[in-house]
Structures are given as structure tokens and as C-alpha cells.
LOSEDREN-541100 format. One line per 4 residues: number of its first residue (from 1); their letters; for each residue x, y, z of N, C-alpha, C, O, CB. Coordinates in steps of 0.02 Angstrom, whole numbers, padded with zeros to 5 digits. Last residue first. Glycine has a CB too. Layout:
! LOSEDREN-541100
NUM> a> X Y Z X Y Z X Y Z X Y Z X Y Z | ...
! end
This chain:
! LOSEDREN-541100
230> nllw> 00512 01946 -01047 00555 02001 -01072 00557 02002 -01148 00591 02045 -01177 00626 01993 -01043 | 00445 01835 -01010 00406 01897 -01015 00446 01954 -01044 00418 02005 -01063 00380 01916 -00946 | 00534 01736 -00993 00491 01731 -01052 00446 01792 -01060 00413 01799 -01112 00448 01668 -01047 | 00593 01766 -00874 00633 01776 -00935 00594 01764 -00999 00617 01780 -01053 00693 01730 -00933
226> tlgl> 00483 01743 -00780 00516 01807 -00789 00549 01814 -00857 00537 01862 -00893 00566 01819 -00736 | 00339 01683 -00767 00401 01658 -00798 00441 01717 -00823 00434 01739 -00880 00385 01609 -00858 | 00215 01681 -00697 00271 01725 -00677 00338 01702 -00704 00388 01702 -00668 00274 01729 -00602 | 00105 01614 -00736 00151 01578 -00692 00210 01621 -00669 00250 01599 -00627 00177 01517 -00727
222> erat> 00037 01709 -00816 00002 01673 -00764 00050 01643 -00713 00037 01646 -00652 -00040 01617 -00795 | 00135 01753 -00907 00104 01801 -00861 00072 01764 -00802 00078 01785 -00745 00051 01844 -00898 | 00163 01632 -00973 00216 01667 -00937 00188 01717 -00887 00213 01724 -00831 00263 01703 -00986 | 00040 01605 -01034 00066 01560 -00981 00119 01595 -00940 00120 01588 -00878 00094 01496 -01012
218> aasa> 00037 01714 -01123 -00017 01704 -01074 00005 01660 -01017 -00008 01674 -00959 -00080 01674 -01109 | 00151 01692 -01200 00147 01752 -01158 00093 01745 -01105 00102 01767 -01049 00134 01814 -01201 | 00115 01575 -01268 00171 01575 -01223 00168 01634 -01175 00180 01626 -01115 00237 01577 -01261 | 00008 01621 -01345 -00003 01569 -01296 00053 01567 -01245 00041 01559 -01185 -00009 01500 -01330
214> ellm> 00074 01716 -01427 00019 01737 -01383 00007 01686 -01328 -00003 01704 -01270 -00045 01748 -01423 | 00164 01634 -01496 00189 01687 -01453 00136 01712 -01404 00151 01726 -01346 00214 01746 -01496 | 00076 01549 -01566 00124 01521 -01519 00149 01574 -01470 00155 01561 -01410 00183 01491 -01557 | 00007 01642 -01646 -00029 01602 -01597 00018 01574 -01544 00002 01575 -01485 -00067 01544 -01632
210> erep> 00111 01689 -01728 00077 01735 -01682 00040 01697 -01627 00040 01718 -01569 00029 01780 -01720 | 00140 01571 -01799 00191 01604 -01758 00159 01650 -01707 00178 01649 -01648 00240 01643 -01803 | 00019 01550 -01866 00044 01501 -01818 00096 01533 -01771 00094 01522 -01710 00076 01440 -01854 | 00004 01665 -01950 -00043 01651 -01895 -00016 01602 -01844 -00026 01611 -01784 -00107 01624 -01924
206> gepl> 00169 01741 -01978 00106 01710 -01998 00064 01693 -01938 00085 01703 -01881 00119 01648 -02041 | 00341 01738 -02019 00283 01777 -01996 00219 01743 -02021 00216 01720 -02078 00287 01851 -02020 | 00415 01573 -02005 00405 01639 -02037 00346 01675 -02006 00305 01645 -01971 00395 01631 -02113 | 00495 01498 -01861 00443 01501 -01911 00440 01570 -01943 00460 01619 -01913 00375 01484 -01879
202> agal> 00580 01497 -01756 00602 01460 -01815 00553 01465 -01873 00566 01440 -01927 00615 01388 -01798 | 00514 01560 -01654 00573 01592 -01681 00600 01559 -01743 00639 01589 -01780 00627 01594 -01629 | 00418 01466 -01622 00397 01527 -01656 00457 01562 -01688 00451 01590 -01742 00362 01575 -01607 | 00497 01375 -01551 00469 01356 -01616 00449 01418 -01655 00461 01422 -01715 00410 01309 -01607
198> tvqa> 00523 01455 -01437 00578 01429 -01478 00553 01410 -01548 00584 01428 -01598 00610 01369 -01445 | 00395 01479 -01385 00437 01535 -01406 00492 01511 -01454 00506 01543 -01504 00468 01571 -01345 | 00357 01347 -01356 00318 01387 -01403 00358 01447 -01429 00356 01462 -01489 00253 01412 -01370 | 00449 01311 -01260 00451 01277 -01325 00412 01316 -01377 00430 01316 -01436 00424 01205 -01319
194> aavq> 00408 01391 -01153 00474 01402 -01182 00478 01370 -01252 00508 01399 -01297 00528 01373 -01137 | 00281 01334 -01130 00287 01405 -01149 00354 01420 -01182 00358 01456 -01231 00278 01450 -01087 | 00320 01204 -01094 00279 01215 -01153 00286 01287 -01177 00296 01300 -01236 00204 01198 -01139 | 00385 01231 -00974 00424 01206 -01031 00385 01213 -01096 00415 01226 -01149 00443 01133 -01019
190> prag> 00276 01269 -00894 00330 01316 -00908 00371 01295 -00969 00390 01337 -01010 00376 01323 -00847 | 00196 01145 -00904 00174 01209 -00931 00230 01260 -00941 00231 01293 -00993 00123 01238 -00885 | 00188 00994 -00938 00244 01034 -00912 00236 01105 -00938 00266 01123 -00988 00313 01003 -00934 | 00102 00893 -00979 00076 00946 -00937 00129 00989 -00905 00118 01018 -00852 00033 00917 -00884
186> lasr> 00142 00800 -01069 00162 00789 -01000 00133 00842 -00952 00138 00834 -00892 00237 00789 -00994 | 00101 00850 -01190 00072 00787 -01167 00086 00775 -01094 00046 00743 -01059 00099 00730 -01209 | 00186 00962 -01198 00113 00971 -01193 00081 00909 -01165 00037 00913 -01121 00083 00989 -01261 | 00309 00902 -01214 00297 00942 -01155 00222 00953 -01144 00198 00953 -01087 00332 01010 -01161
182> lhls> 00291 00839 -01339 00306 00800 -01279 00290 00839 -01216 00259 00813 -01170 00380 00781 -01279 | 00269 00951 -01423 00216 00900 -01414 00229 00858 -01351 00182 00843 -01315 00212 00855 -01476 | 00391 01020 -01413 00329 01052 -01392 00275 01000 -01378 00240 01004 -01328 00306 01102 -01445 | 00479 00923 -01469 00488 00948 -01401 00424 00979 -01374 00404 00964 -01317 00545 01000 -01399
178> rrll> 00427 00914 -01598 00424 00856 -01554 00432 00878 -01481 00397 00853 -01437 00479 00804 -01573 | 00459 01041 -01645 00388 01023 -01637 00381 00962 -01591 00336 00959 -01549 00355 01008 -01706 | 00597 01029 -01649 00566 01080 -01605 00492 01065 -01593 00467 01076 -01538 00575 01150 -01635 | 00608 00930 -01746 00631 00916 -01678 00602 00966 -01629 00583 00948 -01573 00708 00918 -01675
174> megq> 00556 00998 -01858 00524 00937 -01835 00543 00921 -01763 00501 00902 -01722 00542 00878 -01880 | 00650 01100 -01872 00582 01117 -01854 00545 01056 -01827 00506 01062 -01780 00544 01147 -01914 | 00761 01023 -01912 00763 01062 -01851 00693 01079 -01826 00679 01074 -01767 00803 01126 -01861 | 00715 00971 -02033 00732 00926 -01979 00732 00963 -01912 00707 00938 -01862 00800 00893 -01991
170> srdr> 00698 01091 -02105 00641 01046 -02095 00654 00998 -02037 00610 00984 -01997 00625 01008 -02159 | 00828 01149 -02107 00772 01183 -02074 00714 01135 -02059 00685 01138 -02005 00747 01240 -02116 | 00977 01109 -02084 00920 01073 -02113 00858 01098 -02078 00837 01072 -02026 00928 00995 -02105 | 01067 01199 -02030 01089 01156 -02085 01032 01120 -02120 01037 01102 -02179 01139 01106 -02060
166> eiaq> 00998 01268 -01931 01037 01306 -01980 01057 01264 -02040 01062 01290 -02096 01100 01333 -01946 | 00935 01172 -01851 00894 01219 -01890 00934 01255 -01944 00906 01271 -01996 00862 01269 -01844 | 01012 01093 -01768 00997 01069 -01836 00967 01122 -01881 00973 01118 -01942 00951 01010 -01833 | 01017 01156 -01645 01080 01147 -01683 01065 01130 -01756 01102 01151 -01801 01122 01092 -01652
162> gglh> 00883 01150 -01610 00916 01215 -01616 00981 01211 -01655 00997 01256 -01693 00929 01243 -01548 | 00868 01012 -01603 00833 01049 -01655 00863 01118 -01665 00868 01141 -01721 00759 01056 -01637 | 00943 00985 -01490 00965 00957 -01554 00931 00993 -01612 00962 01004 -01665 00950 00881 -01557 | 00861 01053 -01401 00929 01077 -01413 00959 01048 -01476 00996 01081 -01512 00974 01061 -01353
158> rvvy> 00743 00977 -01409 00740 01050 -01420 00810 01076 -01436 00817 01118 -01481 00711 01086 -01358 | 00787 00852 -01376 00770 00864 -01446 00762 00938 -01460 00772 00961 -01517 00706 00827 -01465 | 00810 00874 -01236 00865 00854 -01281 00847 00870 -01354 00888 00899 -01390 00880 00780 -01274 | 00685 00906 -01184 00740 00953 -01178 00794 00937 -01230 00820 00982 -01264 00770 00950 -01107
154> sell> 00613 00791 -01212 00589 00854 -01239 00643 00908 -01236 00647 00951 -01280 00527 00877 -01200 | 00683 00696 -01140 00686 00693 -01213 00663 00759 -01243 00690 00781 -01294 00643 00635 -01240 | 00644 00734 -01012 00713 00744 -01032 00719 00742 -01108 00756 00781 -01137 00758 00691 -01000 | 00511 00691 -01025 00526 00761 -01011 00598 00777 -01031 00611 00827 -01064 00514 00778 -00937
150> ldga> 00520 00554 -01046 00496 00596 -01100 00509 00670 -01088 00518 00708 -01135 00422 00586 -01110 | 00611 00427 -01013 00603 00493 -00982 00584 00543 -01037 00628 00571 -01070 00669 00515 -00945 | 00643 00295 -01040 00574 00317 -01050 00560 00384 -01018 00503 00398 -00999 00527 00266 -01022 | 00773 00251 -01037 00738 00258 -00972 00664 00276 -00980 00626 00271 -00931 00772 00311 -00930
146> eqcl> 00807 00256 -01170 00812 00192 -01135 00772 00194 -01070 00742 00144 -01050 00886 00176 -01120 | 00789 00392 -01191 00746 00345 -01227 00748 00276 -01195 00697 00241 -01192 00766 00340 -01300 | 00890 00444 -01112 00821 00459 -01095 00772 00412 -01131 00720 00395 -01103 00804 00532 -01112 | 01006 00392 -01175 00991 00376 -01105 00918 00388 -01089 00886 00347 -01055 01035 00418 -01059
142> klae> 00999 00450 -01303 01000 00376 -01295 00980 00357 -01224 00940 00311 -01215 01071 00348 -01312 | 01008 00584 -01268 00949 00559 -01303 00944 00483 -01296 00890 00456 -01284 00952 00578 -01378 | 01134 00593 -01211 01076 00603 -01168 01013 00577 -01202 00968 00550 -01168 01068 00677 -01151 | 01213 00576 -01326 01217 00527 -01271 01155 00532 -01226 01127 00481 -01207 01282 00540 -01228
138> tyrv> 01175 00691 -01394 01161 00625 -01424 01165 00571 -01371 01124 00524 -01372 01212 00611 -01481 | 01222 00790 -01307 01150 00785 -01322 01132 00716 -01350 01081 00687 -01331 01129 00840 -01371 | 01361 00763 -01315 01325 00755 -01252 01250 00748 -01263 01217 00706 -01232 01339 00814 -01205 | 01384 00796 -01450 01400 00729 -01425 01361 00715 -01361 01333 00661 -01352 01476 00721 -01413
134> hatg> 01348 00930 -01449 01309 00882 -01490 01322 00811 -01466 01275 00771 -01463 01328 00889 -01564 | 01447 00985 -01367 01376 00988 -01346 01336 00936 -01384 01294 00902 -01355 01347 01059 -01358 | 01559 00968 -01445 01554 00930 -01382 01481 00929 -01359 01457 00878 -01334 01599 00961 -01327 | 01518 01061 -01546 01535 00992 -01561 01529 00947 -01500 01497 00894 -01503 01605 00987 -01589
130> pdrh> 01500 01187 -01487 01442 01149 -01510 01456 01077 -01527 01412 01035 -01523 01413 01183 -01571 | 01560 01274 -01374 01588 01214 -01405 01530 01170 -01429 01512 01121 -01396 01633 01174 -01354 | 01553 01380 -01281 01545 01391 -01354 01577 01335 -01394 01615 01346 -01440 01576 01459 -01374 | 01550 01368 -01145 01615 01359 -01178 01613 01369 -01253 01665 01366 -01286 01640 01290 -01163
126> vnda> 01414 01401 -01123 01467 01431 -01082 01534 01427 -01119 01570 01477 -01123 01472 01395 -01015 | 01332 01336 -01215 01319 01406 -01198 01372 01440 -01155 01374 01502 -01152 01254 01410 -01163 | 01387 01205 -01242 01356 01247 -01294 01358 01321 -01275 01382 01363 -01313 01284 01225 -01306 | 01430 01154 -01119 01477 01157 -01176 01452 01206 -01229 01491 01244 -01257 01486 01087 -01207
122> vvgl> 01308 01165 -01050 01366 01203 -01028 01417 01209 -01084 01445 01263 -01095 01399 01171 -00965 | 01234 01072 -01124 01213 01142 -01122 01271 01187 -01100 01282 01241 -01129 01154 01151 -01074 | 01304 00954 -01096 01299 00979 -01164 01280 01052 -01167 01307 01090 -01207 01249 00939 -01203 | 01279 00945 -00962 01348 00953 -00983 01350 00978 -01055 01394 01017 -01074 01387 00887 -00976
118> wfta> 01142 00921 -00969 01165 00987 -00946 01239 00998 -00960 01260 01055 -00970 01153 00993 -00872 | 01143 00786 -01018 01112 00841 -01056 01140 00909 -01035 01159 00949 -01078 01036 00839 -01048 | 01204 00723 -00909 01236 00721 -00975 01209 00777 -01019 01247 00811 -01053 01224 00653 -01008 | 01108 00745 -00811 01174 00774 -00803 01211 00776 -00869 01246 00824 -00884 01214 00736 -00751
114> wgrl> 01001 00669 -00864 00995 00742 -00855 01063 00775 -00849 01074 00828 -00879 00953 00757 -00793 | 01057 00539 -00861 01034 00569 -00923 01030 00645 -00919 01051 00680 -00965 00967 00541 -00941 | 01088 00523 -00722 01140 00518 -00774 01118 00552 -00839 01157 00590 -00869 01155 00444 -00788 | 01004 00520 -00616 01023 00587 -00640 01068 00584 -00702 01083 00635 -00732 01059 00625 -00585
110> sear> 00986 00389 -00583 00926 00429 -00593 00942 00498 -00623 00898 00530 -00652 00889 00438 -00528 | 01117 00345 -00560 01082 00322 -00620 01022 00366 -00635 01008 00380 -00693 01060 00250 -00612 | 01245 00450 -00511 01178 00425 -00493 01141 00406 -00557 01133 00447 -00602 01139 00479 -00453 | 01356 00500 -00573 01364 00439 -00532 01296 00408 -00516 01291 00347 -00508 01402 00455 -00467
106> maal> 01326 00620 -00629 01319 00562 -00672 01330 00497 -00634 01315 00443 -00661 01369 00567 -00730 | 01362 00717 -00540 01293 00692 -00536 01282 00631 -00580 01235 00593 -00570 01244 00746 -00556 | 01489 00752 -00582 01482 00712 -00521 01413 00681 -00517 01405 00624 -00493 01495 00754 -00460 | 01453 00831 -00693 01494 00771 -00702 01487 00725 -00642 01480 00664 -00650 01567 00790 -00713
102> fgsg> 01386 00935 -00631 01348 00891 -00676 01387 00826 -00688 01358 00772 -00693 01333 00926 -00743 | 01496 00988 -00558 01435 00965 -00525 01395 00917 -00568 01372 00865 -00545 01392 01023 -00506 | 01590 01026 -00652 01607 00972 -00606 01545 00944 -00571 01542 00885 -00556 01657 00997 -00554 | 01515 01128 -00722 01543 01069 -00756 01557 01012 -00709 01538 00955 -00723 01607 01088 -00792
98> atra> 01481 01217 -00618 01430 01187 -00661 01456 01123 -00693 01423 01071 -00691 01407 01236 -00715 | 01606 01252 -00567 01556 01220 -00524 01503 01185 -00565 01483 01129 -00549 01523 01271 -00478 | 01663 01316 -00677 01693 01254 -00652 01643 01216 -00608 01639 01154 -00612 01758 01270 -00612 | 01577 01424 -00686 01584 01380 -00743 01613 01313 -00721 01592 01260 -00744 01628 01412 -00798
94> dddl> 01595 01486 -00558 01531 01456 -00577 01536 01408 -00636 01504 01356 -00637 01481 01510 -00593 | 01702 01551 -00502 01710 01480 -00516 01645 01446 -00537 01641 01385 -00536 01737 01446 -00454 | 01660 01683 -00485 01717 01669 -00529 01722 01596 -00548 01745 01579 -00603 01781 01691 -00494 | 01480 01695 -00495 01542 01689 -00458 01598 01669 -00505 01586 01641 -00559 01535 01637 -00401
90> pdlg> 01365 01814 -00567 01399 01748 -00566 01465 01751 -00527 01500 01801 -00527 01413 01725 -00638 | 01250 01903 -00556 01309 01907 -00513 01346 01841 -00510 01356 01814 -00455 01289 01930 -00443 | 01170 01840 -00665 01146 01856 -00597 01205 01855 -00548 01210 01812 -00505 01092 01805 -00575 | 01165 01812 -00804 01206 01867 -00778 01186 01889 -00709 01185 01948 -00694 01202 01925 -00824
86> flir> 01101 01701 -00849 01061 01762 -00843 01100 01821 -00814 01071 01873 -00800 01001 01747 -00800 | 01205 01607 -00854 01163 01619 -00913 01126 01685 -00909 01121 01722 -00958 01112 01563 -00919 | 01264 01610 -00724 01302 01626 -00784 01256 01647 -00841 01267 01700 -00872 01345 01566 -00806 | 01158 01572 -00640 01192 01636 -00630 01230 01657 -00692 01230 01716 -00710 01240 01632 -00570
82> tyal> 01131 01445 -00694 01080 01497 -00697 01112 01566 -00687 01094 01614 -00722 01027 01485 -00643 | 01247 01376 -00660 01233 01389 -00730 01181 01444 -00738 01185 01486 -00784 01209 01324 -00765 | 01231 01372 -00520 01289 01405 -00549 01276 01422 -00622 01292 01478 -00644 01352 01360 -00543 | 01113 01297 -00510 01114 01366 -00485 01173 01405 -00515 01166 01463 -00534 01118 01367 -00408
78> qagl> 01160 01176 -00565 01105 01213 -00597 01104 01286 -00575 01095 01331 -00615 01037 01180 -00582 | 01254 01139 -00470 01276 01154 -00538 01223 01193 -00576 01238 01239 -00614 01293 01089 -00576 | 01169 01113 -00364 01218 01167 -00358 01244 01188 -00426 01255 01247 -00439 01276 01146 -00314 | 01104 01002 -00416 01066 01064 -00405 01112 01124 -00396 01097 01179 -00418 01021 01056 -00344
74> ymaq> 01214 00910 -00421 01173 00926 -00481 01137 00993 -00472 01140 01036 -00517 01122 00871 -00494 | 01257 00903 -00290 01304 00924 -00342 01265 00948 -00404 01282 00999 -00434 01351 00866 -00361 | 01142 00852 -00230 01167 00918 -00210 01215 00946 -00262 01212 01005 -00278 01203 00914 -00142 | 01134 00727 -00295 01080 00776 -00302 01103 00846 -00284 01086 00894 -00318 01020 00756 -00259
70> psap> 01252 00660 -00256 01243 00679 -00326 01188 00732 -00335 01195 00776 -00377 01226 00619 -00367 | 01319 00723 -00100 01271 00682 -00138 01266 00705 -00210 01275 00764 -00224 01202 00685 -00104 | 01396 00803 -00023 01432 00755 -00065 01385 00713 -00108 01407 00672 -00148 01474 00709 -00022 | 01309 00878 00054 01346 00912 00000 01384 00864 -00046 01401 00883 -00102 01395 00959 00031
66> dlad> 01148 00831 00084 01216 00807 00094 01259 00836 00038 01248 00820 -00020 01219 00729 00095 | 01049 00982 00091 01064 00915 00067 01135 00895 00086 01176 00938 00102 01054 00910 -00010 | 01044 01113 00124 01015 01066 00172 01027 00994 00152 01016 00948 00192 00941 01079 00180 | 01087 01181 00014 01134 01175 00070 01110 01125 00122 01149 01097 00160 01146 01243 00103
62> vaar> 00969 01184 -00057 01024 01142 -00081 01075 01130 -00026 01102 01076 -00019 01059 01174 -00143 | 00900 01277 00021 00873 01209 00013 00926 01161 -00012 00929 01103 00009 00814 01210 -00036 | 00978 01391 00006 00970 01361 00073 00945 01289 00068 00967 01245 00106 00922 01403 00115 | 00961 01416 -00130 01028 01401 -00104 01023 01366 -00036 01059 01318 -00023 01070 01466 -00097
58> apap> 00824 01444 -00133 00850 01387 -00171 00919 01367 -00145 00933 01307 -00137 00855 01404 -00245 | 00817 01559 -00052 00782 01497 -00032 00809 01436 -00069 00815 01382 -00040 00708 01504 -00044 | 00903 01650 -00129 00920 01627 -00062 00883 01564 -00041 00914 01518 -00013 00907 01682 -00012 | 00867 01705 -00251 00899 01639 -00251 00911 01610 -00182 00928 01551 -00176 00964 01644 -00287
54> ddlr> 00717 01779 -00292 00769 01780 -00241 00802 01710 -00238 00767 01661 -00225 00741 01800 -00172 | 00686 01730 -00465 00668 01763 -00401 00728 01762 -00354 00783 01745 -00374 00606 01728 -00369 | 00674 01682 -00593 00732 01724 -00576 00716 01765 -00513 00730 01824 -00509 00751 01771 -00634 | 00579 01593 -00635 00556 01659 -00612 00614 01708 -00600 00603 01768 -00597 00517 01651 -00549
50> wwhr> 00650 01479 -00677 00597 01507 -00719 00578 01578 -00699 00563 01619 -00742 00536 01463 -00716 | 00747 01458 -00577 00765 01457 -00648 00713 01493 -00690 00730 01533 -00734 00773 01385 -00673 | 00670 01456 -00460 00718 01510 -00471 00737 01514 -00544 00744 01569 -00571 00780 01500 -00427 | 00601 01336 -00479 00564 01400 -00477 00611 01459 -00490 00593 01505 -00526 00529 01408 -00408
46> dvli> 00709 01247 -00471 00672 01253 -00534 00632 01319 -00535 00630 01353 -00587 00624 01193 -00543 | 00746 01263 -00339 00796 01277 -00392 00760 01287 -00459 00778 01331 -00497 00847 01218 -00397 | 00626 01223 -00277 00651 01292 -00268 00703 01310 -00321 00704 01367 -00345 00681 01300 -00199 | 00615 01088 -00316 00563 01137 -00333 00590 01208 -00329 00577 01248 -00374 00503 01128 -00285
42> rarl> 00731 01031 -00261 00719 01030 -00334 00669 01082 -00355 00678 01116 -00405 00695 00961 -00355 | 00710 01054 -00124 00767 01084 -00158 00757 01086 -00233 00771 01136 -00266 00831 01046 -00141 | 00596 00975 -00104 00593 01047 -00092 00651 01083 -00127 00641 01136 -00157 00595 01062 -00016 | 00649 00848 -00131 00599 00876 -00176 00594 00951 -00167 00587 00988 -00216 00530 00843 -00165
38> eivd> 00734 00832 -00021 00762 00833 -00088 00713 00865 -00138 00733 00904 -00181 00780 00762 -00111 | 00641 00835 00082 00695 00884 00082 00726 00890 00012 00741 00945 -00011 00750 00865 00134 | 00564 00723 00047 00534 00789 00048 00587 00843 00045 00580 00893 00009 00490 00799 00111 | 00655 00618 00063 00624 00629 -00002 00595 00700 -00007 00599 00732 -00060 00569 00578 -00015
34> agsg> 00686 00628 00200 00738 00641 00150 00708 00655 00081 00732 00699 00045 00785 00581 00146 | 00554 00715 00292 00590 00656 00268 00640 00674 00214 00637 00728 00186 00542 00604 00243 | 00473 00815 00332 00543 00821 00349 00584 00761 00328 00644 00757 00344 00551 00832 00424 | 00327 00916 00294 00367 00855 00290 00440 00868 00307 00466 00923 00297 00362 00826 00221
30> gsil> 00249 01027 00285 00255 00994 00350 00300 00934 00351 00310 00904 00403 00188 00974 00374 | 00253 01066 00151 00282 01110 00202 00291 01076 00270 00336 01094 00307 00238 01171 00211 | 00204 01010 00038 00256 00972 00074 00284 01010 00133 00334 00989 00162 00312 00953 00027 | 00112 01105 -00005 00090 01037 00006 00140 00997 00047 00121 00954 00087 00078 01002 -00060
26> alas> 00189 01218 -00028 00140 01219 00027 00119 01148 00045 00109 01132 00104 00079 01261 00009 | 00257 01178 -00143 00294 01189 -00080 00248 01189 -00020 00265 01163 00033 00332 01256 -00084 | 00151 01174 -00233 00189 01113 -00219 00227 01120 -00153 00229 01073 -00113 00238 01098 -00276 | 00114 01307 -00235 00066 01257 -00210 00102 01192 -00193 00085 01160 -00143 00012 01244 -00263
22> dweg> 00230 01361 -00291 00209 01382 -00224 00160 01332 -00194 00163 01317 -00135 00178 01453 -00226 | 00235 01302 -00420 00287 01290 -00370 00264 01306 -00300 00278 01268 -00253 00349 01330 -00387 | 00164 01256 -00538 00131 01279 -00478 00178 01268 -00418 00163 01229 -00373 00061 01242 -00466 | 00212 01198 -00652 00233 01267 -00638 00198 01297 -00578 00202 01358 -00567 00221 01309 -00697
18> arhl> 00183 01068 -00670 00135 01116 -00699 00156 01188 -00687 00121 01234 -00709 00066 01104 -00671 | 00279 01006 -00594 00284 01002 -00667 00238 01052 -00701 00254 01077 -00755 00266 00931 -00691 | 00228 01035 -00465 00293 01061 -00487 00297 01061 -00563 00316 01112 -00593 00350 01019 -00457 | 00114 00956 -00464 00107 01029 -00461 00171 01062 -00485 00169 01112 -00521 00090 01051 -00389
14> sdaa> 00177 00831 -00467 00132 00850 -00522 00122 00926 -00523 00122 00956 -00576 00064 00815 -00514 | 00247 00832 -00346 00284 00826 -00409 00241 00848 -00468 00266 00882 -00513 00306 00753 -00419 | 00141 00835 -00257 00185 00893 -00261 00226 00892 -00325 00238 00944 -00356 00232 00897 -00201 | 00092 00706 -00279 00050 00764 -00294 00092 00827 -00301 00080 00868 -00346 -00004 00774 -00240
10> lviy> 00201 00631 -00232 00178 00624 -00302 00136 00684 -00323 00143 00709 -00378 00138 00559 -00311 | 00204 00672 -00098 00262 00685 -00141 00241 00681 -00214 00262 00723 -00255 00318 00634 -00126 | 00079 00623 -00057 00093 00695 -00053 00151 00713 -00099 00149 00763 -00134 00110 00716 00020 | 00096 00486 -00074 00045 00521 -00112 00058 00597 -00113 00050 00630 -00165 -00026 00507 -00083
6> tdss> 00194 00466 00023 00210 00454 -00047 00160 00489 -00092 00179 00519 -00143 00211 00379 -00063 | 00122 00492 00139 00179 00534 00122 00198 00527 00048 00216 00575 00015 00240 00517 00166 | 00031 00387 00140 00005 00454 00128 00062 00502 00109 00053 00547 00069 -00033 00481 00190 | 00097 00243 00049 00087 00285 00108 00060 00353 00090 00065 00375 00032 00152 00292 00148
2> im> 00025 00111 -00040 00063 00174 -00044 00046 00217 00016 -00012 00226 00032 00048 00212 -00110 | 00042 -00060 00000 00000 00000 00000 00044 00063 00000 00094 00066 00036 -00048 00000 00062
! end
């Protein structure tokens, strides 16, 4: 029989995926188990990524984890990458923290695919090394398909589509559409909004492009997705 705590964690996970971070946090506010502490850190790091809100709660939640654990390394790397990408007072060693953190997180089977993907993102956007990024994305695609992780696949094909669009527009657009469809099927609302903007950027002026931008803006306003509102 599934315990009530497990049901709470599952419900909070669903709210998290829908971009209802505050509701998810409220649901687990009374919990103190290891699963809850880890989930709280994941939610707060993800909320910070999308909203670019005060990073202190996310940092504190990550600090509450075992610093040597793959999850702490992974989330710390995400915070470091977020500071770099959005210019949020990045620290001198953030690039190294991101790379070493994602590399360390690959020790955990549950994080291997995600960590591999993020190593590709760091190679792409921090080190300007699209060749290494492509290798990592391809590795991550294999891992997520083996694991049946459709959310990760939506991230990977979005980045592969971004790389492909310049050399083969039809293939790139197909991958961007796959990313959007996967995210929609999973109810991952913040990711859907981001995929709509990305696909719109690959399309010519017209009704579909305008519809995608309008839908993304509506979700961004509702959920407070800071960098999609700019």
C-alpha cells in the first residue's frame, strides 16, 4: 500500500511540473523526510530558474542536502549555470562548479541522463563548443529513450533541433515540434511556454507564429516566468 507521504510527494511533483511551485511547496511544508527535503530543493531551484526570483531559498534548500550527494552536486551546478546564463552576479568559479557538479551527478543512475544533457548545455552556452555539446546531447537522447524519460527527451530534442535548424530547417523544425508536443502531453506548462517561443522563432511571420507567441505570453504572465516575459 502506498503511504500518505508518498501520495503527497507524487501530488507535489505534479504541481511542480505544472509550474505551480508555491502550491507544491505548501503541500510538502510539514514534511521532513529525505524525499521531501530533496523535492523541496528541486522545486526551489526550478522555480528560481523560471522566475529568476530571490535565489536565497534555493541556495538554502540545496545546502540542506548532503553536500557530497549527486543531487546536491546537480542542483548546485544548476544554480551556478543559472547565474552565468542570466548574468545574476555569477561567481568566478561558476563555470567550473557547473561542469564538475553535472559530471559528479552522473554517478547517480537517476540523474545520469539529465546530467549528461546539462553538460551539453554548458559546452554549448558557456564554452561555445557545439561539437562537444552535440555529443552530449546525443548521449543524453540515448539515455532518456532507454529510461522512458519523456521530459528529458523534450529538452534534448529541443537543443538538437536548435543545432539542426541552420543546416536542415525541416529537420530542425520537426525536432522543435516534437519537443513542444512532448511537453504538452506531460503537462509541463513552463516548458511548453518556452518551446512555443523557440518554435515561433524558427517560423516565418504568420498566424501560427503569432498564436504560439500569444499562448506563451499568457502562460508566462500566469506563472510568472520572468525571462519569457522580457
